[in-house]
HTML snippet that shows the backbone in 3Dmol.js (N, CA, C, O; Angstrom):
<script src="https://3Dmol.org/build/3Dmol-min.js"></script>
<div id="view" style="width:600px;height:400px;position:relative"></div>
<script>
const pdb = `
ATOM      1  N   MET A   1       4.892   0.981  -6.753  1.00  0.00           N
ATOM      2  CA  MET A   1       5.255   1.775  -5.602  1.00  0.00           C
ATOM      3  C   MET A   1       4.588   1.231  -4.348  1.00  0.00           C
ATOM      4  O   MET A   1       3.437   0.796  -4.375  1.00  0.00           O
ATOM      5  N   ARG A   2       5.320   1.264  -3.270  1.00  0.00           N
ATOM      6  CA  ARG A   2       4.773   0.901  -1.967  1.00  0.00           C
ATOM      7  C   ARG A   2       4.887   2.103  -1.053  1.00  0.00           C
ATOM      8  O   ARG A   2       5.904   2.798  -1.047  1.00  0.00           O
ATOM      9  N   LEU A   3       3.841   2.344  -0.284  1.00  0.00           N
ATOM     10  CA  LEU A   3       3.842   3.409   0.711  1.00  0.00           C
ATOM     11  C   LEU A   3       3.728   2.774   2.088  1.00  0.00           C
ATOM     12  O   LEU A   3       2.741   2.105   2.393  1.00  0.00           O
ATOM     13  N   LEU A   4       4.739   2.985   2.912  1.00  0.00           N
ATOM     14  CA  LEU A   4       4.761   2.414   4.253  1.00  0.00           C
ATOM     15  C   LEU A   4       4.660   3.522   5.285  1.00  0.00           C
ATOM     16  O   LEU A   4       5.282   4.575   5.141  1.00  0.00           O
ATOM     17  N   VAL A   5       3.884   3.284   6.314  1.00  0.00           N
ATOM     18  CA  VAL A   5       3.813   4.195   7.452  1.00  0.00           C
ATOM     19  C   VAL A   5       4.222   3.382   8.672  1.00  0.00           C
ATOM     20  O   VAL A   5       3.556   2.414   9.039  1.00  0.00           O
ATOM     21  N   LEU A   6       5.319   3.783   9.294  1.00  0.00           N
ATOM     22  CA  LEU A   6       5.827   3.111  10.487  1.00  0.00           C
ATOM     23  C   LEU A   6       5.590   4.015  11.687  1.00  0.00           C
ATOM     24  O   LEU A   6       6.032   5.164  11.708  1.00  0.00           O
ATOM     25  N   TYR A   7       4.896   3.492  12.677  1.00  0.00           N
ATOM     26  CA  TYR A   7       4.682   4.271  13.885  1.00  0.00           C
ATOM     27  C   TYR A   7       4.348   3.346  15.042  1.00  0.00           C
ATOM     28  O   TYR A   7       4.123   2.149  14.865  1.00  0.00           O
ATOM     29  N   ARG A   8       4.323   3.936  16.233  1.00  0.00           N
ATOM     30  CA  ARG A   8       4.009   3.161  17.432  1.00  0.00           C
ATOM     31  C   ARG A   8       2.595   3.550  17.878  1.00  0.00           C
ATOM     32  O   ARG A   8       2.375   4.665  18.350  1.00  0.00           O
ATOM     33  N   PRO A   9       1.635   2.623  17.727  1.00  0.00           N
ATOM     34  CA  PRO A   9       0.287   2.904  18.243  1.00  0.00           C
ATOM     35  C   PRO A   9       0.330   3.167  19.747  1.00  0.00           C
ATOM     36  O   PRO A   9       1.218   2.675  20.443  1.00  0.00           O
ATOM     37  N   ASN A  10      -0.606   3.923  20.230  1.00  0.00           N
ATOM     38  CA  ASN A  10      -0.712   4.264  21.648  1.00  0.00           C
ATOM     39  C   ASN A  10       0.507   5.019  22.167  1.00  0.00           C
ATOM     40  O   ASN A  10       0.917   4.844  23.315  1.00  0.00           O
ATOM     41  N   SER A  11       1.084   5.866  21.306  1.00  0.00           N
ATOM     42  CA  SER A  11       2.173   6.746  21.726  1.00  0.00           C
ATOM     43  C   SER A  11       1.673   8.184  21.635  1.00  0.00           C
ATOM     44  O   SER A  11       0.543   8.436  21.217  1.00  0.00           O
ATOM     45  N   GLU A  12       2.520   9.108  22.027  1.00  0.00           N
ATOM     46  CA  GLU A  12       2.114  10.515  21.981  1.00  0.00           C
ATOM     47  C   GLU A  12       1.941  11.025  20.545  1.00  0.00           C
ATOM     48  O   GLU A  12       1.314  12.063  20.333  1.00  0.00           O
ATOM     49  N   HIS A  13       2.488  10.311  19.565  1.00  0.00           N
ATOM     50  CA  HIS A  13       2.379  10.735  18.171  1.00  0.00           C
ATOM     51  C   HIS A  13       1.375   9.907  17.374  1.00  0.00           C
ATOM     52  O   HIS A  13       1.212  10.120  16.172  1.00  0.00           O
ATOM     53  N   SER A  14       0.704   8.969  18.031  1.00  0.00           N
ATOM     54  CA  SER A  14      -0.198   8.085  17.294  1.00  0.00           C
ATOM     55  C   SER A  14      -1.386   8.833  16.696  1.00  0.00           C
ATOM     56  O   SER A  14      -1.768   8.570  15.556  1.00  0.00           O
ATOM     57  N   ARG A  15      -1.967   9.751  17.440  1.00  0.00           N
ATOM     58  CA  ARG A  15      -3.145  10.490  16.938  1.00  0.00           C
ATOM     59  C   ARG A  15      -2.798  11.273  15.675  1.00  0.00           C
ATOM     60  O   ARG A  15      -3.550  11.244  14.701  1.00  0.00           O
ATOM     61  N   MET A  16      -1.664  11.971  15.687  1.00  0.00           N
ATOM     62  CA  MET A  16      -1.229  12.755  14.548  1.00  0.00           C
ATOM     63  C   MET A  16      -0.984  11.840  13.340  1.00  0.00           C
ATOM     64  O   MET A  16      -1.368  12.178  12.220  1.00  0.00           O
ATOM     65  N   THR A  17      -0.358  10.707  13.561  1.00  0.00           N
ATOM     66  CA  THR A  17      -0.067   9.764  12.489  1.00  0.00           C
ATOM     67  C   THR A  17      -1.349   9.160  11.935  1.00  0.00           C
ATOM     68  O   THR A  17      -1.511   9.048  10.720  1.00  0.00           O
ATOM     69  N   GLU A  18      -2.248   8.776  12.809  1.00  0.00           N
ATOM     70  CA  GLU A  18      -3.512   8.199  12.364  1.00  0.00           C
ATOM     71  C   GLU A  18      -4.359   9.210  11.608  1.00  0.00           C
ATOM     72  O   GLU A  18      -5.061   8.838  10.667  1.00  0.00           O
ATOM     73  N   ASP A  19      -4.309  10.478  11.996  1.00  0.00           N
ATOM     74  CA  ASP A  19      -5.002  11.533  11.246  1.00  0.00           C
ATOM     75  C   ASP A  19      -4.400  11.688   9.854  1.00  0.00           C
ATOM     76  O   ASP A  19      -5.129  11.856   8.876  1.00  0.00           O
ATOM     77  N   PHE A  20      -3.056  11.631   9.759  1.00  0.00           N
ATOM     78  CA  PHE A  20      -2.395  11.707   8.456  1.00  0.00           C
ATOM     79  C   PHE A  20      -2.860  10.545   7.569  1.00  0.00           C
ATOM     80  O   PHE A  20      -3.194  10.748   6.401  1.00  0.00           O
ATOM     81  N   ILE A  21      -2.879   9.343   8.120  1.00  0.00           N
ATOM     82  CA  ILE A  21      -3.286   8.154   7.359  1.00  0.00           C
ATOM     83  C   ILE A  21      -4.721   8.315   6.851  1.00  0.00           C
ATOM     84  O   ILE A  21      -5.005   8.082   5.676  1.00  0.00           O
ATOM     85  N   LYS A  22      -5.614   8.714   7.748  1.00  0.00           N
ATOM     86  CA  LYS A  22      -7.015   8.872   7.376  1.00  0.00           C
ATOM     87  C   LYS A  22      -7.176   9.939   6.282  1.00  0.00           C
ATOM     88  O   LYS A  22      -7.904   9.731   5.311  1.00  0.00           O
ATOM     89  N   ASN A  23      -6.499  11.069   6.442  1.00  0.00           N
ATOM     90  CA  ASN A  23      -6.596  12.145   5.449  1.00  0.00           C
ATOM     91  C   ASN A  23      -5.958  11.750   4.118  1.00  0.00           C
ATOM     92  O   ASN A  23      -6.477  12.088   3.054  1.00  0.00           O
ATOM     93  N   TYR A  24      -4.842  11.040   4.175  1.00  0.00           N
ATOM     94  CA  TYR A  24      -4.191  10.599   2.941  1.00  0.00           C
ATOM     95  C   TYR A  24      -5.110   9.658   2.177  1.00  0.00           C
ATOM     96  O   TYR A  24      -5.276   9.802   0.966  1.00  0.00           O
ATOM     97  N   GLN A  25      -5.699   8.716   2.860  1.00  0.00           N
ATOM     98  CA  GLN A  25      -6.580   7.746   2.194  1.00  0.00           C
ATOM     99  C   GLN A  25      -7.847   8.409   1.660  1.00  0.00           C
ATOM    100  O   GLN A  25      -8.392   7.969   0.648  1.00  0.00           O
ATOM    101  N   ARG A  26      -8.322   9.462   2.328  1.00  0.00           N
ATOM    102  CA  ARG A  26      -9.504  10.180   1.852  1.00  0.00           C
ATOM    103  C   ARG A  26      -9.191  10.920   0.553  1.00  0.00           C
ATOM    104  O   ARG A  26      -9.997  10.908  -0.377  1.00  0.00           O
ATOM    105  N   VAL A  27      -8.029  11.563   0.483  1.00  0.00           N
ATOM    106  CA  VAL A  27      -7.636  12.343  -0.688  1.00  0.00           C
ATOM    107  C   VAL A  27      -7.128  11.456  -1.824  1.00  0.00           C
ATOM    108  O   VAL A  27      -7.320  11.784  -2.995  1.00  0.00           O
ATOM    109  N   ASN A  28      -6.492  10.352  -1.498  1.00  0.00           N
ATOM    110  CA  ASN A  28      -5.881   9.450  -2.488  1.00  0.00           C
ATOM    111  C   ASN A  28      -6.400   8.026  -2.306  1.00  0.00           C
ATOM    112  O   ASN A  28      -5.638   7.140  -1.920  1.00  0.00           O
ATOM    113  N   PRO A  29      -7.677   7.793  -2.575  1.00  0.00           N
ATOM    114  CA  PRO A  29      -8.235   6.450  -2.318  1.00  0.00           C
ATOM    115  C   PRO A  29      -7.642   5.362  -3.215  1.00  0.00           C
ATOM    116  O   PRO A  29      -7.765   4.177  -2.907  1.00  0.00           O
ATOM    117  N   GLN A  30      -7.005   5.747  -4.310  1.00  0.00           N
ATOM    118  CA  GLN A  30      -6.401   4.767  -5.217  1.00  0.00           C
ATOM    119  C   GLN A  30      -5.082   4.225  -4.675  1.00  0.00           C
ATOM    120  O   GLN A  30      -4.612   3.186  -5.138  1.00  0.00           O
ATOM    121  N   ASP A  31      -4.480   4.902  -3.713  1.00  0.00           N
ATOM    122  CA  ASP A  31      -3.217   4.469  -3.126  1.00  0.00           C
ATOM    123  C   ASP A  31      -3.465   3.558  -1.932  1.00  0.00           C
ATOM    124  O   ASP A  31      -4.454   3.705  -1.213  1.00  0.00           O
ATOM    125  N   SER A  32      -2.568   2.633  -1.738  1.00  0.00           N
ATOM    126  CA  SER A  32      -2.651   1.723  -0.605  1.00  0.00           C
ATOM    127  C   SER A  32      -1.499   2.007   0.348  1.00  0.00           C
ATOM    128  O   SER A  32      -0.332   1.952  -0.042  1.00  0.00           O
ATOM    129  N   LEU A  33      -1.826   2.306   1.581  1.00  0.00           N
ATOM    130  CA  LEU A  33      -0.805   2.530   2.604  1.00  0.00           C
ATOM    131  C   LEU A  33      -0.641   1.248   3.421  1.00  0.00           C
ATOM    132  O   LEU A  33      -1.625   0.632   3.831  1.00  0.00           O
ATOM    133  N   GLU A  34       0.602   0.859   3.649  1.00  0.00           N
ATOM    134  CA  GLU A  34       0.886  -0.262   4.527  1.00  0.00           C
ATOM    135  C   GLU A  34       1.247   0.316   5.890  1.00  0.00           C
ATOM    136  O   GLU A  34       2.238   1.033   6.029  1.00  0.00           O
ATOM    137  N   ILE A  35       0.451   0.003   6.873  1.00  0.00           N
ATOM    138  CA  ILE A  35       0.649   0.525   8.215  1.00  0.00           C
ATOM    139  C   ILE A  35       1.391  -0.540   9.025  1.00  0.00           C
ATOM    140  O   ILE A  35       0.950  -1.686   9.119  1.00  0.00           O
ATOM    141  N   ILE A  36       2.536  -0.137   9.613  1.00  0.00           N
ATOM    142  CA  ILE A  36       3.386  -1.101  10.318  1.00  0.00           C
ATOM    143  C   ILE A  36       3.710  -0.563  11.713  1.00  0.00           C
ATOM    144  O   ILE A  36       4.173   0.567  11.867  1.00  0.00           O
ATOM    145  N   ASP A  37       3.461  -1.385  12.707  1.00  0.00           N
ATOM    146  CA  ASP A  37       3.806  -1.077  14.103  1.00  0.00           C
ATOM    147  C   ASP A  37       5.315  -1.268  14.245  1.00  0.00           C
ATOM    148  O   ASP A  37       5.841  -2.329  13.908  1.00  0.00           O
ATOM    149  N   VAL A  38       6.010  -0.249  14.740  1.00  0.00           N
ATOM    150  CA  VAL A  38       7.469  -0.326  14.857  1.00  0.00           C
ATOM    151  C   VAL A  38       7.922  -1.380  15.869  1.00  0.00           C
ATOM    152  O   VAL A  38       9.082  -1.791  15.855  1.00  0.00           O
ATOM    153  N   ASP A  39       7.021  -1.816  16.739  1.00  0.00           N
ATOM    154  CA  ASP A  39       7.384  -2.824  17.727  1.00  0.00           C
ATOM    155  C   ASP A  39       7.133  -4.251  17.242  1.00  0.00           C
ATOM    156  O   ASP A  39       7.470  -5.211  17.935  1.00  0.00           O
ATOM    157  N   SER A  40       6.542  -4.392  16.054  1.00  0.00           N
ATOM    158  CA  SER A  40       6.306  -5.740  15.500  1.00  0.00           C
ATOM    159  C   SER A  40       7.596  -6.264  14.876  1.00  0.00           C
ATOM    160  O   SER A  40       8.542  -5.509  14.650  1.00  0.00           O
ATOM    161  N   ARG A  41       7.622  -7.554  14.604  1.00  0.00           N
ATOM    162  CA  ARG A  41       8.789  -8.162  13.957  1.00  0.00           C
ATOM    163  C   ARG A  41       9.042  -7.499  12.597  1.00  0.00           C
ATOM    164  O   ARG A  41      10.180  -7.176  12.259  1.00  0.00           O
ATOM    165  N   GLU A  42       7.976  -7.302  11.827  1.00  0.00           N
ATOM    166  CA  GLU A  42       8.109  -6.638  10.519  1.00  0.00           C
ATOM    167  C   GLU A  42       8.600  -5.199  10.683  1.00  0.00           C
ATOM    168  O   GLU A  42       9.429  -4.727   9.905  1.00  0.00           O
ATOM    169  N   GLY A  43       8.083  -4.509  11.699  1.00  0.00           N
ATOM    170  CA  GLY A  43       8.484  -3.128  11.946  1.00  0.00           C
ATOM    171  C   GLY A  43       9.958  -3.007  12.286  1.00  0.00           C
ATOM    172  O   GLY A  43      10.651  -2.137  11.759  1.00  0.00           O
ATOM    173  N   ILE A  44      10.432  -3.860  13.150  1.00  0.00           N
ATOM    174  CA  ILE A  44      11.848  -3.854  13.556  1.00  0.00           C
ATOM    175  C   ILE A  44      12.736  -4.132  12.347  1.00  0.00           C
ATOM    176  O   ILE A  44      13.762  -3.477  12.163  1.00  0.00           O
ATOM    177  N   ALA A  45      12.341  -5.105  11.522  1.00  0.00           N
ATOM    178  CA  ALA A  45      13.125  -5.436  10.332  1.00  0.00           C
ATOM    179  C   ALA A  45      13.138  -4.283   9.339  1.00  0.00           C
ATOM    180  O   ALA A  45      14.173  -4.000   8.735  1.00  0.00           O
ATOM    181  N   THR A  46      11.997  -3.612   9.162  1.00  0.00           N
ATOM    182  CA  THR A  46      11.915  -2.490   8.220  1.00  0.00           C
ATOM    183  C   THR A  46      12.735  -1.308   8.712  1.00  0.00           C
ATOM    184  O   THR A  46      13.433  -0.668   7.926  1.00  0.00           O
ATOM    185  N   LEU A  47      12.659  -1.013  10.006  1.00  0.00           N
ATOM    186  CA  LEU A  47      13.475   0.062  10.572  1.00  0.00           C
ATOM    187  C   LEU A  47      14.948  -0.185  10.306  1.00  0.00           C
ATOM    188  O   LEU A  47      15.674   0.732   9.920  1.00  0.00           O
ATOM    189  N   SER A  48      15.386  -1.397  10.508  1.00  0.00           N
ATOM    190  CA  SER A  48      16.786  -1.760  10.308  1.00  0.00           C
ATOM    191  C   SER A  48      17.179  -1.715   8.833  1.00  0.00           C
ATOM    192  O   SER A  48      18.229  -1.176   8.481  1.00  0.00           O
ATOM    193  N   LEU A  49      16.343  -2.275   7.984  1.00  0.00           N
ATOM    194  CA  LEU A  49      16.645  -2.350   6.556  1.00  0.00           C
ATOM    195  C   LEU A  49      16.821  -0.986   5.921  1.00  0.00           C
ATOM    196  O   LEU A  49      17.718  -0.792   5.100  1.00  0.00           O
ATOM    197  N   TYR A  50      15.962  -0.027   6.298  1.00  0.00           N
ATOM    198  CA  TYR A  50      16.008   1.307   5.691  1.00  0.00           C
ATOM    199  C   TYR A  50      16.664   2.342   6.594  1.00  0.00           C
ATOM    200  O   TYR A  50      16.585   3.540   6.322  1.00  0.00           O
ATOM    201  N   ASP A  51      17.311   1.893   7.669  1.00  0.00           N
ATOM    202  CA  ASP A  51      18.043   2.759   8.575  1.00  0.00           C
ATOM    203  C   ASP A  51      17.178   3.892   9.130  1.00  0.00           C
ATOM    204  O   ASP A  51      17.621   5.037   9.224  1.00  0.00           O
ATOM    205  N   VAL A  52      15.952   3.560   9.493  1.00  0.00           N
ATOM    206  CA  VAL A  52      15.039   4.537  10.081  1.00  0.00           C
ATOM    207  C   VAL A  52      15.344   4.622  11.568  1.00  0.00           C
ATOM    208  O   VAL A  52      15.351   3.615  12.275  1.00  0.00           O
ATOM    209  N   THR A  53      15.595   5.838  12.027  1.00  0.00           N
ATOM    210  CA  THR A  53      15.974   6.038  13.424  1.00  0.00           C
ATOM    211  C   THR A  53      14.943   6.824  14.219  1.00  0.00           C
ATOM    212  O   THR A  53      15.037   6.902  15.444  1.00  0.00           O
ATOM    213  N   ASP A  54      13.967   7.402  13.544  1.00  0.00           N
ATOM    214  CA  ASP A  54      12.957   8.209  14.224  1.00  0.00           C
ATOM    215  C   ASP A  54      11.595   7.901  13.613  1.00  0.00           C
ATOM    216  O   ASP A  54      11.495   7.605  12.422  1.00  0.00           O
ATOM    217  N   TYR A  55      10.583   7.969  14.404  1.00  0.00           N
ATOM    218  CA  TYR A  55       9.244   7.718  13.898  1.00  0.00           C
ATOM    219  C   TYR A  55       8.277   8.650  14.578  1.00  0.00           C
ATOM    220  O   TYR A  55       8.539   9.161  15.666  1.00  0.00           O
ATOM    221  N   PRO A  56       7.160   8.865  13.927  1.00  0.00           N
ATOM    222  CA  PRO A  56       6.655   8.131  12.768  1.00  0.00           C
ATOM    223  C   PRO A  56       7.557   8.325  11.559  1.00  0.00           C
ATOM    224  O   PRO A  56       8.289   9.309  11.453  1.00  0.00           O
ATOM    225  N   ALA A  57       7.484   7.367  10.657  1.00  0.00           N
ATOM    226  CA  ALA A  57       8.256   7.432   9.419  1.00  0.00           C
ATOM    227  C   ALA A  57       7.345   7.028   8.263  1.00  0.00           C
ATOM    228  O   ALA A  57       6.517   6.126   8.386  1.00  0.00           O
ATOM    229  N   ILE A  58       7.520   7.718   7.141  1.00  0.00           N
ATOM    230  CA  ILE A  58       6.785   7.398   5.926  1.00  0.00           C
ATOM    231  C   ILE A  58       7.818   7.093   4.861  1.00  0.00           C
ATOM    232  O   ILE A  58       8.726   7.887   4.613  1.00  0.00           O
ATOM    233  N   LEU A  59       7.672   5.935   4.233  1.00  0.00           N
ATOM    234  CA  LEU A  59       8.618   5.498   3.207  1.00  0.00           C
ATOM    235  C   LEU A  59       7.893   5.305   1.893  1.00  0.00           C
ATOM    236  O   LEU A  59       6.812   4.719   1.851  1.00  0.00           O
ATOM    237  N   VAL A  60       8.485   5.796   0.827  1.00  0.00           N
ATOM    238  CA  VAL A  60       8.004   5.508  -0.525  1.00  0.00           C
ATOM    239  C   VAL A  60       9.058   4.607  -1.150  1.00  0.00           C
ATOM    240  O   VAL A  60      10.216   4.996  -1.302  1.00  0.00           O
ATOM    241  N   LEU A  61       8.641   3.396  -1.509  1.00  0.00           N
ATOM    242  CA  LEU A  61       9.569   2.409  -2.064  1.00  0.00           C
ATOM    243  C   LEU A  61       9.207   2.114  -3.508  1.00  0.00           C
ATOM    244  O   LEU A  61       8.030   2.064  -3.866  1.00  0.00           O
ATOM    245  N   SER A  62      10.225   1.919  -4.333  1.00  0.00           N
ATOM    246  CA  SER A  62       9.990   1.530  -5.720  1.00  0.00           C
ATOM    247  C   SER A  62       9.643   0.051  -5.759  1.00  0.00           C
ATOM    248  O   SER A  62       9.688  -0.627  -4.732  1.00  0.00           O
ATOM    249  N   SER A  63       9.299  -0.449  -6.929  1.00  0.00           N
ATOM    250  CA  SER A  63       8.879  -1.848  -7.052  1.00  0.00           C
ATOM    251  C   SER A  63      10.013  -2.822  -6.707  1.00  0.00           C
ATOM    252  O   SER A  63       9.748  -3.968  -6.346  1.00  0.00           O
ATOM    253  N   ASP A  64      11.270  -2.380  -6.813  1.00  0.00           N
ATOM    254  CA  ASP A  64      12.384  -3.254  -6.447  1.00  0.00           C
ATOM    255  C   ASP A  64      12.765  -3.141  -4.969  1.00  0.00           C
ATOM    256  O   ASP A  64      13.711  -3.788  -4.521  1.00  0.00           O
ATOM    257  N   GLY A  65      12.029  -2.318  -4.211  1.00  0.00           N
ATOM    258  CA  GLY A  65      12.259  -2.185  -2.779  1.00  0.00           C
ATOM    259  C   GLY A  65      13.204  -1.084  -2.383  1.00  0.00           C
ATOM    260  O   GLY A  65      13.435  -0.879  -1.192  1.00  0.00           O
ATOM    261  N   SER A  66      13.767  -0.358  -3.349  1.00  0.00           N
ATOM    262  CA  SER A  66      14.662   0.739  -2.983  1.00  0.00           C
ATOM    263  C   SER A  66      13.845   1.953  -2.552  1.00  0.00           C
ATOM    264  O   SER A  66      12.760   2.211  -3.072  1.00  0.00           O
ATOM    265  N   ALA A  67      14.391   2.687  -1.592  1.00  0.00           N
ATOM    266  CA  ALA A  67      13.693   3.851  -1.045  1.00  0.00           C
ATOM    267  C   ALA A  67      13.761   5.020  -2.010  1.00  0.00           C
ATOM    268  O   ALA A  67      14.843   5.430  -2.431  1.00  0.00           O
ATOM    269  N   GLN A  68      12.594   5.554  -2.359  1.00  0.00           N
ATOM    270  CA  GLN A  68      12.519   6.764  -3.175  1.00  0.00           C
ATOM    271  C   GLN A  68      12.610   7.992  -2.281  1.00  0.00           C
ATOM    272  O   GLN A  68      13.256   8.978  -2.636  1.00  0.00           O
ATOM    273  N   ASN A  69      11.966   7.933  -1.128  1.00  0.00           N
ATOM    274  CA  ASN A  69      12.050   9.006  -0.146  1.00  0.00           C
ATOM    275  C   ASN A  69      11.615   8.459   1.204  1.00  0.00           C
ATOM    276  O   ASN A  69      10.796   7.544   1.296  1.00  0.00           O
ATOM    277  N   ILE A  70      12.188   9.047   2.252  1.00  0.00           N
ATOM    278  CA  ILE A  70      11.861   8.668   3.616  1.00  0.00           C
ATOM    279  C   ILE A  70      11.701   9.941   4.435  1.00  0.00           C
ATOM    280  O   ILE A  70      12.582  10.801   4.440  1.00  0.00           O
ATOM    281  N   TRP A  71      10.584  10.054   5.120  1.00  0.00           N
ATOM    282  CA  TRP A  71      10.363  11.157   6.051  1.00  0.00           C
ATOM    283  C   TRP A  71      10.335  10.543   7.437  1.00  0.00           C
ATOM    284  O   TRP A  71       9.674   9.529   7.664  1.00  0.00           O
ATOM    285  N   GLN A  72      11.061  11.167   8.373  1.00  0.00           N
ATOM    286  CA  GLN A  72      11.151  10.642   9.735  1.00  0.00           C
ATOM    287  C   GLN A  72      10.851  11.739  10.737  1.00  0.00           C
ATOM    288  O   GLN A  72      11.201  12.901  10.530  1.00  0.00           O
ATOM    289  N   GLY A  73      10.202  11.361  11.821  1.00  0.00           N
ATOM    290  CA  GLY A  73       9.962  12.287  12.901  1.00  0.00           C
ATOM    291  C   GLY A  73       8.584  12.910  12.864  1.00  0.00           C
ATOM    292  O   GLY A  73       7.783  12.641  11.968  1.00  0.00           O
ATOM    293  N   ILE A  74       8.323  13.749  13.857  1.00  0.00           N
ATOM    294  CA  ILE A  74       6.990  14.288  14.032  1.00  0.00           C
ATOM    295  C   ILE A  74       6.605  15.347  13.004  1.00  0.00           C
ATOM    296  O   ILE A  74       5.431  15.703  12.906  1.00  0.00           O
ATOM    297  N   GLN A  75       7.553  15.849  12.247  1.00  0.00           N
ATOM    298  CA  GLN A  75       7.242  16.797  11.176  1.00  0.00           C
ATOM    299  C   GLN A  75       6.857  15.996   9.936  1.00  0.00           C
ATOM    300  O   GLN A  75       7.683  15.759   9.054  1.00  0.00           O
ATOM    301  N   LEU A  76       5.594  15.584   9.880  1.00  0.00           N
ATOM    302  CA  LEU A  76       5.119  14.765   8.765  1.00  0.00           C
ATOM    303  C   LEU A  76       5.070  15.592   7.490  1.00  0.00           C
ATOM    304  O   LEU A  76       4.851  16.802   7.541  1.00  0.00           O
ATOM    305  N   PRO A  77       5.270  14.949   6.350  1.00  0.00           N
ATOM    306  CA  PRO A  77       5.234  15.665   5.070  1.00  0.00           C
ATOM    307  C   PRO A  77       3.792  16.030   4.697  1.00  0.00           C
ATOM    308  O   PRO A  77       2.834  15.557   5.309  1.00  0.00           O
ATOM    309  N   LEU A  78       3.671  16.869   3.694  1.00  0.00           N
ATOM    310  CA  LEU A  78       2.355  17.188   3.150  1.00  0.00           C
ATOM    311  C   LEU A  78       1.822  15.978   2.394  1.00  0.00           C
ATOM    312  O   LEU A  78       2.592  15.215   1.811  1.00  0.00           O
ATOM    313  N   ILE A  79       0.527  15.807   2.406  1.00  0.00           N
ATOM    314  CA  ILE A  79      -0.091  14.692   1.702  1.00  0.00           C
ATOM    315  C   ILE A  79       0.262  14.730   0.220  1.00  0.00           C
ATOM    316  O   ILE A  79       0.573  13.696  -0.372  1.00  0.00           O
ATOM    317  N   ASP A  80       0.216  15.912  -0.381  1.00  0.00           N
ATOM    318  CA  ASP A  80       0.532  16.047  -1.808  1.00  0.00           C
ATOM    319  C   ASP A  80       1.986  15.676  -2.111  1.00  0.00           C
ATOM    320  O   ASP A  80       2.289  15.150  -3.182  1.00  0.00           O
ATOM    321  N   GLU A  81       2.874  15.952  -1.170  1.00  0.00           N
ATOM    322  CA  GLU A  81       4.285  15.598  -1.372  1.00  0.00           C
ATOM    323  C   GLU A  81       4.457  14.083  -1.441  1.00  0.00           C
ATOM    324  O   GLU A  81       5.159  13.574  -2.315  1.00  0.00           O
ATOM    325  N   VAL A  82       3.825  13.371  -0.531  1.00  0.00           N
ATOM    326  CA  VAL A  82       3.904  11.905  -0.541  1.00  0.00           C
ATOM    327  C   VAL A  82       3.243  11.362  -1.789  1.00  0.00           C
ATOM    328  O   VAL A  82       3.787  10.464  -2.431  1.00  0.00           O
ATOM    329  N   ALA A  83       2.089  11.881  -2.145  1.00  0.00           N
ATOM    330  CA  ALA A  83       1.360  11.431  -3.326  1.00  0.00           C
ATOM    331  C   ALA A  83       2.189  11.667  -4.584  1.00  0.00           C
ATOM    332  O   ALA A  83       2.175  10.838  -5.495  1.00  0.00           O
ATOM    333  N   GLY A  84       2.908  12.778  -4.648  1.00  0.00           N
ATOM    334  CA  GLY A  84       3.766  13.073  -5.798  1.00  0.00           C
ATOM    335  C   GLY A  84       4.835  12.017  -5.983  1.00  0.00           C
ATOM    336  O   GLY A  84       5.087  11.589  -7.109  1.00  0.00           O
ATOM    337  N   TYR A  85       5.466  11.589  -4.908  1.00  0.00           N
ATOM    338  CA  TYR A  85       6.481  10.543  -4.994  1.00  0.00           C
ATOM    339  C   TYR A  85       5.870   9.201  -5.402  1.00  0.00           C
ATOM    340  O   TYR A  85       6.481   8.429  -6.140  1.00  0.00           O
ATOM    341  N   SER A  86       4.684   8.942  -4.922  1.00  0.00           N
ATOM    342  CA  SER A  86       4.045   7.659  -5.212  1.00  0.00           C
ATOM    343  C   SER A  86       3.592   7.571  -6.658  1.00  0.00           C
ATOM    344  O   SER A  86       3.324   6.473  -7.146  1.00  0.00           O
ATOM    345  N   ARG A  87       3.499   8.679  -7.348  1.00  0.00           N
ATOM    346  CA  ARG A  87       3.066   8.687  -8.736  1.00  0.00           C
ATOM    347  C   ARG A  87       4.225   8.553  -9.727  1.00  0.00           C
ATOM    348  O   ARG A  87       4.002   8.309 -10.913  1.00  0.00           O
ATOM    349  N   ASN A  88       5.455   8.711  -9.245  1.00  0.00           N
ATOM    350  CA  ASN A  88       6.625   8.631 -10.155  1.00  0.00           C
ATOM    351  C   ASN A  88       6.994   7.225 -10.465  1.00  0.00           C
ATOM    352  O   ASN A  88       7.945   6.986 -11.208  1.00  0.00           O
TER     353      ASN A  88
END
`;
const viewer = $3Dmol.createViewer("view");
viewer.addModel(pdb, "pdb");
viewer.setStyle({}, {cartoon: {color: "spectrum"}});
viewer.zoomTo();
viewer.render();
</script>
């Protein structure tokens, strides 16, 4: 499983997203989050590949790269909800 967090640093939503990342890593230290700037080359490609239109976005991907779940927008999911998907 891969956990991706796509967001724009230094935006109005960056603090909320960074708090989510910090809290997720504190509660689930065994999980690895990949943090991607939406303005980077990788970020633009990921947004396009998974049809992400709003951010911040959290993606749970299976080992073959298919999306298990995608959350988009400022209504971030619960930490336990993301962790549950990452354990399947």
